[in-house]
N, C-alpha and C positions, 0 to 999 in steps of 0.2 A: 770464702766471700764473694770474692770479686766474680770467680767462674760461676754463681749462683746467680747471681744479681746478673753477670753476664746471657745464663741463659734464661730467665726470667723475662731479660731487656727482649731476647731471640724472639724467645716464645709472643709477648706478648706484640711487639713487631708483626709478627706472622699471623697471628688473630688478627690487629688490624686492618692487614695488607687485604686478606680474606674475605672481611668485613668489606672491607672497600671496591673489592672489585664486585663483590656480588649484589654492592649497592648499585654500581656502575651495571652490571651486564642483565640488572631489569629491564626490559624493554617493554615501552608504555606507547602506545599509540592512541593519541589523541584525535578527536573527530568530531565535524561539528556536522550534526546529523541531520536529515530530512528536516526540513523546515514544514512539511505535513504531516506529520508524527510529534509536533509539538500539541499537549491535551492528549497524549494517552493516558488511560485510567487506574490501568492495568497488564502484566505482565502474565494474567492467565488464560491461554490459549482456549480452554473452551468458554470462557465468558465474555474475550476480548470484542468489541466492535472494531476496534481503531489497532492498527495490528504496528508494531516496531521492530525496525532491521534486528535489533541485539536477540529477537525471541529464535533465529534459528541456528544464532549462538548457544543460549544455553539450552537449547533443546533440540533433540532430532525429532524427523519426522518418520515415516514410512518409506519412503520415496525420492529421491533426489531430480529436477528436472535439465537437461543439458540444454547447452546453449543449442544443438544437433538437433534440438527437438523430441530425443530419446528421452525415455524413463531409465534412469539406474537405481540399482538397490544400495538402502542403506539401511533402516531398523527391517526393511524384508527384506529378506536376502535373496529368496526368489519365489514366482507364482507360475500359477497356472489356470487357466480360465476354461470355465465349460465350452464348447460350441454356442450354445444357447444365451450366453452371457449371463448366464444367472448363478455361479458357484463361481468363487472365485479360491482357492486352497493358496497360503502362504506360509510359506517356511520361516520363521523369524531369527534374528538374527543373535547366538549364545554368548555368553562373556559379559553382559552390557549391565552396568550397572547405575542408579543416577546420582546425584550430588549427595545423597544423602544415606546412601550404600544400600537402598532396597533393589532388587535386580528386576529386570525389566523380562516378560517371560507371554506367555498366552494370557494369564490370565488379567494382566494389565493391559495389554492390545487388545482384549474382550470388552473390559472395565471402560478404556477409552473411546469403543469408536461407541458404545452405548451412551454414555456419557454426554459426549456430542450432541448427541439431539436432544439437549437439555440447553443446550445455548445458541445465540444468536446464529452461529454457524454450521444449524442443524443441518440446512441443506445439503451440505459437504458429504452427509452420510446416510440422506433421506434415504436411496433407494435400496440402503440396506435394511433387509427383515429381521434375519438373526444374525448370529456370532457364534458358530459351533467353537469349543476347544477341541482338540484331536489329537493335542498332543502338551509336553510342557514348552514346545517353541514351533508350533504348529497353530492355526487356524484355516476355517472356511467360512468365508463370508455367503450368507445364502441372499440373494437382491430378489425385489420385487417386482422389479425390472431391470431391463437390461440397461447399460447408464455408460454410455461412450465417456462420457467427462471422468466417469473413475479415479484414472493416471494423473489426469489434471486436480482433483483434488487431496490427495493421496501425498502430492508434491509441494499440495498449498502452504505458507507460513500457518494459517490457519490452523493447521491440522499437525503441531508440533506435540509429542506427546508429553504431559508431564508424571511426576510420581506418583504413582497412584497411595501409595501410604503417608505421602507428604500433603497430599489436596486433600485425603480425607481427614487427616490429622490439624490442619490449619484454618481449614472451612473459609470464614469469609478473608482471611488477611493472606490465604494464599493466592499468589499474582501480584502482592502489594509491600506486605515484609516478608512473605518467605516465596521464592521463589525459585523453584527443584524440578531441573531437568538432568537430561543426560549426555547435554552439550560437550562441546568443548571448553566453554566456560561456566563460570560459577557467578552468580549472582551476589556481586559484595553489598552494594546499595545502589540507593536512590532517590533521587531529591528532586521532586516535580518541578520542571522547570527550570532547573540548573544541569544538573548533570547522574548519569549512570554510570554503576563501575563494576565493570566485571573483570573475574582474574582465572588465571585458566586452569585448569580441570587436569592435574596433572599424570590423571589416573586415564585419560582418554584414550582408547586405544583403536578403538570400532569406526574410525571418520568411513563414508559412503566412499564405493568406488569412485566417483567421479574427480576426487582430488588424488594427488598423489602422497602428503602425508597424511597416513594414518592417526595421526595422532602421539604423543601429546604437540598440542599449538606452539609455534615455535616463539609468538608471541606474549609476553606474561601479563600482562593488561592490557584490557581497551577500557576507554573515556570517553562516552558520548556529551558530548556538550550542547544544551542548548541555548547556542546561541543565536538567537532571534536576525539584528543588524546585519544586513547585508555586507557591511563596507567593515566590518568588527570580525565579521567571517573571514572577509579578505586577505586583510590585515595580518589576522591572526597566523593565516596561512603564508603570508608571504614572512612572517619571524619567526617562523618553526614552533607555534605556537601548538598550531593543528595539524596536525598530516594528512586527512582527508576532509574534504567540505562535498556535499552532497547538494543536489541541484543548485549548480553555480549560476548565480543572475547572467543574463547574456550579455550587464553592461562590465562585468568584469572576465569574460572567456578571453578578451583579444589581447587583454593584458596580463592575463597568467603565461597565454601562449610566447608571449615577448620574454617570459623570465625561463632562460632556459635551468633552473632548478627546479621547475614546476611541470607538472603533465596536466595534460588536461584528459579524460578518458569520455569517449563516447559510447554512447551503446543504443540499441535498438529502444526507440521511445515505446512506454507503456500508459504514458498519463495524457488526461483529454480536457482541457480547459473547457466551462461548459457556465453559462446563467441558468440557474434554478427560479422559476417560474412558482407560488405558491396557487398553485390552482383552487385552491378554498378561499383566497382572499381575493374580496373583491374589489376590480371588475376584472381580476386573471382568473374568475369562473368562467369568463366567458375566452371559447377558445379564438372566438376572430381578434378579443386584443392581443392575446398573446402569439397570435400569428403574426400579427403587426409588429410587436416589438419583435420576434426571432427576426423576420423577415429584414429588419432596420439595423444589421449587427455586420458592419462589412469584416468580414473574417479575413480578407486579405489586410485591410489598412492595419488591425490590430495585431496581424502575423509581423508586419514590416516596419511599425513605429513603435510598438512596446516590446516586439521581442527578437527587434532585426535580422529577420527571417533564419533564427537559427532552427525553428521547426517548420512544422506546415500549418496551412489553414484546415478546420475539422468542421464538416458539413453535416457529420450523424453523430451518433452517443457513442459508439465505440471506436475502437482505436485501428488504422487503415489497417492494420496488418494482419485483423480477424478477416475468415471467410464471410461472416455473417455483416460485416459492413459494407459488404459491395452488393447493395440495395439497387433497383430502378432507380437513375438519377432524379427522375422526374421527383421521385420522393426526399433526395435529397433539402437539407437548409439550405440553402443561399443567401447572400445580401441583395433585395430587392428594393430599393428604396419607394419606388412605385405600386409595387405592391402592397409595403407594410402602410401606406398612406392609406390604398383602397381599400385593405381589411379594416380601417382604424374607422375610416366614414360610415363602412357596412356595420360597424357595430352602435352606430349611434354616437363616435365621438367625433365632435366636429371642433374644426380649430378656431381658438380664440384670438383676441387682439393682440394678448400679451404673448403667444406663441403657442400655448398651452392648449392644448385639447379639453371639452368639458359634455357633458354627457346634456340633455334636454333639460334637466330642476341646477346646472350650471355648476354642478361638480367636479373640479379639474383633474386629470389626466395627472396624478403625481403619486409617486411608488416610493418605497423605503426599499434601498438595496444596499443590502449588506459583504461586507468583503472583508478579506484577512487583511490586517494591517501589516504587509508585507509589501517589497517595489512591483513583482507582477503581478498581484493580486490590485495591490490600489491603483498602479496605470491602466490596467486592463478597465477596471470602473471606471476611471476618469473618461476615460476614448470613450467605452461603451453611453456613458451619461451625454456625451457630447452627439452620440451618434443618435441615442433616442429622442436628442430635443430637437432632432432634425422632423420628424416627422411630431413632433406635439406631446411627445411625451418626455414629462418631467422628474428626473429620478435626482432621491436624496439619497445618496452615500455617509453611510455610518462604518467606521473601520473598527472592527474584531481581536482583542489577542487572539492566536491561534487557539490558545488554550480553552477557550471560554466559547466559540462559537456553535459549537454543535452541541453543547447546553440549549443554546439560544434556539436553533432549529427546533429543539423540541418544542419548543413554548406554541410555535407556530403564527411566530408576529409580523414574519423578514414577507416579505413579497417577492420580491428578486433579492441572489445570491450568486456572488462572481464566485466559482469553487474548482476544485480540480479534483480528478481521483487516478491510482495508479491499479490497474487489472488489465490481464491480458487472457479473458476470458468474455464468449457473449454472458455469460449468466450474473454480469453486473449489472445488470439490467433489473433481474428479480430485486437483486440486493439493494438498490436504489429505490426503483417503482412498486413493491411488492405493500399491498396496501394495510398489510397487518405490522408494518414497521414507521408509523408514520413521525414526522418531526424530523428525526433521522433513526435511518440512513435517505428515508423519502423526505427529503426536506421538499419538493415538489407537491405534499401532501396528497400523491396522486390517489382516485379511489374511481375504477372505473369497472366494471363488470367485464366488460368484453377483452378489455387488457388483463385483467386477473385469468381469464381463460385462457386465453393466448399465452400467458407468460405459464403456467401450467403443465400446457400442451408441452411446450420447449423444456423446461425442465422434468417431466417425470413422462413423458410418452414418448420419447424420442428411443428408437431400436436400434439404430448407428449412427455412427457420426454425421453420415447426408444430410439422413432424415434431421439429425437436429440440428446441422448449419439451413437447413429448411425451414425447421420450427421457429427457429429463434430470427432467421429473416423478414418473418409474418409478422410476428412480435413486434422486430425495430420498428418494421414497417409503421406499423400499426399508429405505434407511440412517438414516432416521428411528424405522423400528420396531425395528431393532436397537438402538436406545438408544448410539451410538456417542458423541455430545456432551449438554451440557442446555443447550441456547439461554435464553438471558435478557433481551439488552437491546440494541435499537435505537435509537443514540445520535444526535442532530442533531450536523451537523459545524457547529463554530465557531470562529471565528478575533477574536482581537481584534489592532485595528491605531489605532497612534498616529498623532498630529498631523501627524506630517511628513508623512505617506503620502496621496498623488495620486491616487486611481484612475480609472480609464475611467469613465465613465456608461452608458456602454450595452456592458458586456462579451458577449463570445460564445463565449463558453470554459466550458467544463463544470466545468473544476477552476480552486481558487482558487491563484494565483500558480503558475503554470506559464509555459507560452508565453505568456500574459497578460502579464507582466512588461513584455514588449518597450512596452504601453500604460500603464506605471505611472511615475511621477515621484514627486520629494520637492520640499521646499516649501526 
C-alpha cells in the first residue's frame, strides 16, 4: 500500500512539476502598440483602411522589403519579368497552410489579387489586367502597363494574403470575429480599445528568406495593449508590465536612456506630421486663405518646442528620404510671417481691433481645429493655434479620441486637422488626395481636375522608376502650390524595449517587430 501511495505521489509530483514548467515556459510579449493604430476596425487586408502591425504576423505576403532596399522571397519563391515589364511569372512556395488548414496555392493567389481590386487598396493591383494560373504553384501576371512600383506594392502590409476558404465562409465577420492567415501567429481574441491577443502558429515552418528562423516563432503569445496615456506606457515599461513601446514620446526618451535595463531603438522615420485644411469649407475654399495659414506655421519652432528636436522640420508633403520629395526649393512650404499676412490681406480678410481678422461683412476668421487627444498632437495644435493668432486667425481646438476621429473626418465638418501618416512611397499623395475618397482618407476634401489628372499620370502612366519619380514630382509640386496641407514635422521612429527582450544581432528587416519577430526571443 505504501509503495503504491509512494508511486502515486511521485507521479503526481512529476505531473505538477511538468505543468509548472510548462506554465513558466510560456513566453508572452506585451506591447504598447502604435497610438496611430487606435481606431482599427478590421483585420481584413482586402477591406482595411487603417492597418495594424499585427497584420504582418497573422498573414504572409508575396515578398518582404529589406533594410538594404532589396525585395526578398516570401510566398512568392521566385519571379521573372519580361523585358517590356508587362508579364510577371511567379513561382509560389509549396507546403504553406492557412490557420484553418486550407492550402496556399495558385488558386488562392489568383483569387486574392483579383479580390484586392474590390477594396480601398485596389490601386496596389490596379496595373494587373489578369492573372493566369499556369500550374498548381505558378501564376503569370499580365499587366495593362509597366508598373515600376509593383515590388513595393507586393511587399506592403496591405497586401497580406488571407485564407480564401475562411474569407468566403465568414463573409462580413472575416477580419473582426474570424481572422485567418498563414503567418507565424494566429488570431486569438480582440477587444477593440483594450487588447489584441495572438498565439504562436506551431505549424509555421515557411518563414521568408529575410529571417534566420523559418519557424515556429520562439515567443508563444503576443499581447498588443491599447494604452493611450503616454505616462502609463512609460511607467508600465519601467515596471516590466510592457516589453515594447511604439512611438515613444520625446519627453520620455532621455529617461528611458538613463535606465540601463531599457533600450531605445531608432529607425529611419516614415512619418510626416501636417495640418489638413478642409478645402470645401469656407473660407478654406479660398487658396489665398490656405496659403496664409500654411505660411503662418513655423516648422522650426514646432520641431524645437514640441518635439525637442528629436526629428526634423517638414517642408513638403512627403518624407524626405523619397526622391519625389526633392522638388524645387521655391515650391516648398516654409514659415513666412509677412507672406502669411500678405496672402490673408489679399484674400480680403482685414485685421480687427481684437486681433482677429474679419471679412467685409464682419465675419471673423475663426476656424475649428481637431486633433487626437495625445500629447504630441495636442501640443502641436496648441503651438499652431498660437502661431495662427499672430496673423489674425482664431483656431478653436477640439480634442478627439483616436478611435473616433476618422469617422468625424468622413462627416466633413472639420476645418483644420492636426494629423500624421506613416508611409514610404509617393503614392501616399494619391491615397490622401484622391477625390474619390472624400472625408477619409481625403480629409482635405480635395477635388481638382488638374490634380486628378496629374495623379493618374503618376500612378498609371509611368513606364520606369525614373519616369514615375518625375511624374510624382510634378504632381507633388502642384498640390504644394495649392496649399492643401501645412507640413511641419518629420519624426524619427523611436521604440523602447524592456530587459526581457532578446533582439537579433544582425537584423535585415526594414521594419521593427514585423516578420522579424521570428528571430526574437524572451529571457
